[in-house]
N, C-alpha and C positions, 0 to 999 in steps of 0.2 A: 069184545071186539074193539079195535082201536077207534078212538075219537080224537081227531086232530083239530086244533084251533090255530089258525095263522092270523096274527095281528099285524097290520101293516098300514102304511100311509096310502091314501087313495091314489089312483093314477094308472093302475094296470088296466090293460085292455081286456075285453072278454076272451080273446084268443089266448092271451098270456095266462089268465086265470084257468082256462080250460086245460092248457098244457101243464100248469103246476099241479092241478088236481089229478090229472092223468099220471104224471110222473111219480107223485107221492104215493098214489095207489099202487102203481107198479112196484115201487120200492118195498112196500109192505107185503105185497104178494110174494116177492122174491125172498125177502128176509124172514118172513113169518109163515110162508106157505098158506096164506089166506086167500079166499076168493075175493074178487073186487067188491062184491056186494057187502062184505064185512067191514069195509073201510069207510068211515064217515069223516068228512072234512068240512070245517066251517071257516070261511074267510071273513074276517072282521076288519073293516077299514076305519081308521081313526083320523079325523081331520087334525091339522097341525096345532089347533088350540085345545086338543083333547089328550095330549101326551107331552111329556117333558123328559129332558135328559140333562144331567149336570146342573140341576137347579133352575133350568129355564124351560119354558114351553117351547116346543118346536117353532111355533109361530113368532116367537120373540127372537129367534136366532136369525142373524142376517146372512 
């Protein structure tokens, strides 16, 4: 069964996270014909000093 991990910067509201989990679950139900209970989603928030792009930490970008 699908195990989805979403890695993102913090700042989303609880309602936004609820909607995201709902819509992703619905997409797997439609595409794979799975019951909602078969879809597991983890949301991982990473502070700006915990990830980088282009050789710089996000916290070092202006």
